[in-house]
N, C-alpha and C positions, 0 to 999 in steps of 0.2 A: 895501244893495241887496237886493232881494227874490229869493228862490230862484226859478229858472225851472222850469216843468213843461211837458211835451209834451202837447198836446191835438190832437184831430182836429176840425176845423171845416169843415163842408161837404165832407168827404172829403179835406181837405188837412191834413197834420201841421204844427203850428206850435209854437214855444216862446213862452210868455208868463209873466209874473210870477205866482207862486203866489197872490198876493192880488188879482189882477185879476178883475173881474167878466166874465161872458160877454159883456156889452155892450161892455166895453173891449177884450176879445180880438177880437171881431168888427170893431169900429171900426178896430183896428190893421191889419186886412186889407181895409179899404175896404168893409166890410159894415155898413150902418146897420140897427139894430134899432129900430123905431118906439117912441117913448115919449110919454106924455102927462104923467104926474105926476113924472117924473125931473128933478132939478135937481142939478148937480154940487156946489152949496154946501150941500146938505142930506143927511141920512141917508136911505137908500132907504125910501120910504113904501109902495111896492107896492100901490097902491089902484086903479089903472086897469086892470091886467091886460093892457095892450097889449103889453108886452115879453116875454110868456111864450114860451119856446122849448122845444123838445123836446131832452132830454138822454138819451143812451144810455149805460148803465153797462157794467161789465165782463162781466156775464152776459147782456148784451143786454136788460137790463131798461130800459124806456123810461119816463121820467117828464117831467112838465112842470115848469119852473122859471122864476122871474123872471129875466130877463136882466140886470136892473139891481141885483139884490140880492146873492146869494152868490157868493163866489169859487169857481170850479169846482175849483180845486186844494185846497180845504179839505174836500172830501168824501172822507176816507180810509177 
């Protein structure tokens, strides 16, 4: 079982598996992030840029990240 991490998604704190993508975390809360090139059967290709989301870090540094690619909990 994957370790859980606490994230804030649209102002709401939730616990999600450390290896979950932002897209998976959002989907678990009923939030659909649009994708065009994503397919569950394949490794993330990140070519269409449709799933780009804004990620705010600890120092309030904001960056854009693919929602289908990296697990948010892997950014230590």
